[in-house]
N, C-alpha and C positions, 0 to 999 in steps of 0.2 A: 440441545443444539450444540454442535462442536464449536470450538473457538479457532480462530485463525492465529497461527503463531506469527508474531511480529518481532523480527530479529532486530538487533542493534546494528548489524551490518550484513551485507550479502555481496556476492560477486556476479557481475555480468561482463562477459568478454574480458576476463582477467582484471577488471576494474572493480575496486571496492566501493560499494555504495553504503554510506553511513546513514542510519535512521536515528533521528534525534527527536525527543519529546520537547514540547513547548507548552507552557501554561499561559502564554500571552500572544500566541500567533493571531488569534482573532482580533485582539485589540491593536496589535502592531501592524498587521498586514491584511486584515479583513479576509482571512482564509483559514480553513480547517486543515489544510495540508498544502505543502509546496514542494516541488521538485526543482532543485538547483543543479542543472546539468553541468555548469562550469566547475562546481566543487564536489560533484558526486554525492550530494546530500539530499535527504528527504527529511523535512520537518513536519511533525504531526501535532496538532492541537490535542492535548490529552485532557482528561477530566480536571477541572479546576473550579474553585468556588465562584469565580467570576464568569465562567463559561462551562457549565456542566456538560459532559459528554459520556454517552454510554460506550461500553466496550465495542458493541456492534458499529457504532459511528466511527470509532477510531480505526477498527479493522477495515471498514469500507474506504476510509480516507487513505489508509496505507496501500490497499490494492489499487486505488485510483492513481496515486502518485507512482507506484511501481509500474503500472501500465504505461504511464507517460515515459518512464525510463526505458522500458523494453522497446517501445516504439521509437524512441530517440536513437537507441543503439541499432535498431533495424533501419534507421534513416527513412522511416515511413512518414508520409505526410499526415497521417491520422494522429500523430503525437500531439498536435495542437487542436484537435477536434474534440472539444469538451463534451458535447453530447455523446459521441462515440465512446470516449474514454470512460465516461460516467456509466453508461449502460453496460459496457463490457465488464468493468470492474464490479458492478453490482451483481451481474450474472455469475462472475467468477466467485464472488463471496457466497452467493447462494449455493453454488455447486460444492464449494469447500465445506460449508457448514451443515449441509443436509445429506452428504454422502453417507452410504451405509455399506457395511461389509469391508473385507480386506482381500482383494483378489490374490495377492501374493502371500497371504498369511502373515506371520510375525517375522519371517525371515527378512534380513536386510538384503537389498539388491546392490551389487557392486558392479 
């Protein structure tokens, strides 16, 4: 199964979103991922002795929080709809990790 690339930052509408790992997010905030719109930051609970996490769990949390950010920038009301965001991000993860082939070959698209 393919892995989802989790960057340390990305841009949405010319705004830089920083992705930060945390080993204490579950203990501190009772969450495995958080989207901080006011500071353009995503925090993700990573694998830690006190709270083991698989790569897949971290990838799914990343896509979940990224979905919140995308919907926030779209000013869409679904940004706060946890069941929608959860289902959408899990389906996106499945599509990204089970895809096969390369439609455009190895050429980079500009």
